[in-house]
C-alpha positions in Angstrom: -4.3 0.4 -15.2 -4.7 1.1 -18.9 -3.8 -2.0 -20.9 -4.1 -2.2 -24.7 -6.6 0.6 -24.9 -8.8 -0.6 -22.0 -9.0 0.4 -18.3 -8.5 -2.6 -16.1 -9.0 -2.6 -12.4 -6.2 -4.6 -10.9 -6.5 -3.8 -7.2 -9.8 -3.0 -5.6 -8.5 -2.7 -2.0 -7.0 0.4 -0.6 -5.0 -0.2 2.3 -3.9 2.8 4.6 -0.8 1.4 6.1 0.6 5.0 6.2 -1.4 7.0 8.6 -0.7 10.1 6.3 -2.2 8.4 3.3 -5.7 9.4 4.2 -4.7 13.0 4.4 -2.8 12.8 1.2 -5.9 11.3 -0.5 -8.2 14.0 1.0 -5.8 16.8 -0.2 -5.8 15.4 -3.7 -9.5 15.0 -3.7 -9.9 18.6 -2.4 -7.6 19.8 -5.2 -9.1 18.0 -8.2 -12.7 17.3 -7.3 -14.1 20.3 -9.2 -12.3 19.4 -12.4 -14.0 18.2 -15.5 -12.8 15.1 -17.3 -11.0 17.4 -19.8 -9.5 19.6 -17.2 -8.2 16.7 -15.1 -6.7 15.1 -18.3 -5.1 18.4 -19.2 -3.7 19.0 -15.6 -2.3 15.4 -15.3 -0.7 15.6 -18.8 1.3 18.7 -18.3 5.1 18.8 -18.8 6.8 17.2 -15.6 3.9 15.0 -14.7 4.3 11.3 -14.4 2.4 10.8 -17.6 4.8 12.9 -19.6 7.9 11.3 -17.8 7.0 7.8 -18.9 5.9 8.9 -22.4 9.3 10.7 -23.2 10.8 9.1 -26.4 7.7 7.0 -27.2 5.6 6.9 -30.2 2.4 9.2 -30.0 0.2 6.1 -30.5 2.1 3.8 -27.9 -0.5 3.5 -25.2 1.0 0.4 -23.5 3.0 2.6 -21.0 2.6 2.0 -17.2 3.3 4.7 -14.7 5.0 3.4 -11.7 3.1 3.9 -8.4 6.1 5.5 -6.8 6.4 8.1 -9.6 2.7 8.9 -9.1 3.1 9.2 -5.4 6.2 11.3 -5.5 4.7 13.8 -8.0 1.5 14.2 -5.9 3.2 14.1 -2.6 5.2 17.3 -3.7 1.8 18.8 -4.7 0.4 18.1 -1.1 3.6 19.8 0.4 2.9 22.8 -1.9 -0.7 22.9 -0.9 0.1 22.6 2.9 2.8 25.3 2.6 0.4 27.7 0.9 -2.3 27.0 3.6 0.2 27.7 6.4 1.3 31.0 4.6 -2.4 32.0 4.2 -3.1 31.3 7.8 -0.1 33.2 9.0 -1.3 36.1 6.9 -4.8 36.0 8.1 -3.5 36.0 11.7 -1.4 39.2 11.3 -3.2 42.3 12.3 -4.1 44.8 9.7 -2.2 48.1 9.8 
């Protein structure tokens, strides 16, 4: 969490109660692992991201905003669905004979 201008680790244990969570995390890692710090910040601060949703109507310098875990999960879960759909479409195209 980001509290009063400082990153604070509030939970050091990752539990995988949902069996799909490991796949979700892998998909996110595969998507973002090649990003630089600047690219990652830019990608996660685009309109429609959890960051911009919670910042709406707040002062530019108000950094005491928490992003609910559910909002983060929902946003990135949709990303995973998009990625998996694109992969499936690509596999389908690759399996079609060339004419």
